[in-house]
Every structure is written in C-alpha cells, then in structure tokens.
C-alpha positions as CSV (number, residue, x, y, z in Angstrom):
1,M,-9.7,9.6,-9.0
2,L,-7.2,6.8,-9.8
3,H,-3.2,8.2,-9.8
4,M,-0.7,6.7,-13.0
5,Y,1.8,4.8,-11.0
6,D,4.7,3.0,-12.0
7,W,4.0,-0.3,-11.0
8,N,7.2,-1.7,-11.5
9,A,8.6,0.9,-9.2
10,P,9.0,-0.4,-5.1
11,A,6.6,0.8,-2.9
12,T,6.3,0.2,1.2
13,L,3.4,-1.0,2.9
14,T,2.6,0.2,5.9
15,Y,-0.5,0.5,8.5
16,W,-2.2,3.1,10.6
17,P,-1.6,3.6,13.4
18,G,1.3,1.4,13.5
19,Q,0.5,-2.0,14.8
20,A,3.3,-4.2,16.0
21,D,2.7,-7.3,14.1
22,L,2.5,-5.6,10.8
23,P,5.3,-3.5,10.7
24,E,6.6,-1.4,7.3
25,K,7.5,-3.9,4.6
26,A,8.9,-2.6,1.8
27,Y,7.9,-4.9,-2.1
28,A,10.1,-5.0,-4.8
29,T,7.1,-3.4,-7.1
30,L,4.3,-1.2,-6.4
31,T,1.5,-4.0,-7.7
32,D,2.9,-7.0,-5.2
33,A,2.4,-4.0,-2.2
34,I,-1.3,-3.8,-3.4
35,R,-1.2,-7.5,-3.6
36,E,-0.7,-7.8,-0.2
37,A,-2.3,-4.9,1.4
38,D,-5.2,-5.8,3.9
39,S,-7.7,-4.1,5.6
40,S,-8.6,-7.0,7.2
41,D,-9.8,-6.6,11.0
42,G,-9.3,-3.0,11.0
43,R,-6.3,-2.4,9.6
44,T,-5.2,0.4,7.7
45,P,-3.0,0.2,4.9
46,W,-1.2,2.8,3.4
47,I,1.4,2.3,0.5
48,V,4.0,5.3,-0.6
49,T,5.9,4.4,-3.7
50,R,9.4,5.2,-4.6
51,D,8.5,8.3,-6.1
52,G,6.7,9.6,-2.5
53,E,3.2,8.9,-3.7
54,I,0.7,7.8,-1.4
55,V,-1.7,5.4,-1.9
56,S,-4.5,5.8,-0.1
57,P,-6.9,2.9,2.3
58,R,-9.6,3.9,-0.4
59,E,-7.4,3.9,-3.1
60,I,-5.8,0.4,-2.8
61,A,-9.2,-1.1,-2.2
62,A,-10.4,0.1,-5.7
63,L,-7.4,-1.0,-7.0
64,Q,-7.8,-4.5,-5.3
65,G,-11.2,-4.7,-6.1
C-alpha cells in the first residue's frame, strides 16, 4: 500500500549499496526525487523524505509506473 506523502517537501535520493558514481542527492521535492530515481544497471534507489519516511525501491517503481 502506498503512503500519503507531501509531494512538495524536500527528499533525498540514495542508492544501496552506495555507489561512488551515484552519490546521495537532495531534491527540492519528493516528485523530483521519484522522477530521477534510476533502477537500471542493478541500481537500487531509496528515498528519504523530509519527515524521515523511507520510500522503498518497490514503492518508487510503483510511483513511477
């Protein structure tokens, strides 16, 4: 089940395990972070919202869908 998020709040996109070519990046909005999350090449994106909620790779894919 998808959570209710503040889509206009800042969020941070990171990849796990950490990848030197993809450092953690802050975005002005959760919408921007979702849009930029990339799961190609075996990358595993995770997003942390301003409120500390974690958006999992599965949820990111559903939101991009």
